C-alpha positions as CSV (number, residue, x, y, z in Angstrom):
1,X,-9.0,-11.5,3.7
2,X,-9.0,-8.3,5.8
3,X,-5.4,-7.6,4.9
4,X,-6.1,-8.0,1.2
5,X,-8.9,-5.5,1.5
6,X,-6.6,-3.0,3.2
7,X,-4.1,-3.3,0.4
8,X,-6.8,-2.9,-2.3
9,X,-8.4,0.1,-0.5
10,X,-5.0,1.8,-0.1
11,X,-4.1,1.3,-3.7
12,X,-7.5,2.6,-4.9
13,X,-7.3,5.6,-2.6
14,X,-4.0,6.6,-4.3
15,X,-5.4,6.6,-7.8
16,X,-6.5,10.2,-7.8
17,X,-3.1,11.4,-6.5
18,X,-1.3,9.3,-9.1
19,X,-3.3,11.0,-11.9
20,X,-2.7,14.4,-10.4
21,X,1.0,13.9,-10.1
22,X,1.7,12.2,-13.4
23,X,-0.8,14.0,-15.6
24,X,-1.0,17.4,-14.0
25,X,2.4,17.7,-12.4
26,X,0.9,18.4,-9.0
27,X,3.9,18.2,-6.6
28,X,1.7,17.9,-3.4
29,X,0.0,14.8,-5.0
30,X,3.5,13.4,-5.5
31,X,4.2,13.7,-1.8
32,X,0.9,11.9,-1.0
33,X,1.8,9.2,-3.5
34,X,5.2,8.7,-1.8
35,X,3.5,8.5,1.7
36,X,0.9,6.1,0.4
37,X,3.5,3.9,-1.2
38,X,5.5,3.8,2.1
39,X,2.3,2.8,3.9
40,X,1.8,0.1,1.3
41,X,5.3,-1.2,1.8
42,X,4.8,-1.4,5.5
43,X,1.5,-3.2,5.1
44,X,3.0,-5.7,2.7
45,X,5.9,-6.3,5.2
46,X,3.3,-7.0,8.0
47,X,1.5,-9.4,5.7
48,X,4.7,-11.2,4.8
49,X,5.6,-11.6,8.5
50,X,2.1,-12.9,9.3
51,X,2.2,-15.4,6.5
52,X,5.6,-16.7,7.5
53,X,4.6,-17.0,11.1
54,X,1.5,-19.0,10.1
55,X,3.6,-21.3,7.9
56,X,6.1,-21.9,10.7
57,X,3.5,-22.7,13.3
58,X,1.9,-25.3,11.1
59,X,5.0,-27.5,11.2
């Protein structure tokens, strides 16, 4: 469950920047949101590969 916790922590850490960007039009917060979403994408890809490898080794 460590990977799930990483995903949850990353999403929760971006909450403030989402609010600053969408509610207050803070452009720097938008940059941080974009970086955080890229990190989330990379983490999700790592999880997908790990799950696929685990499934393939069980056969």
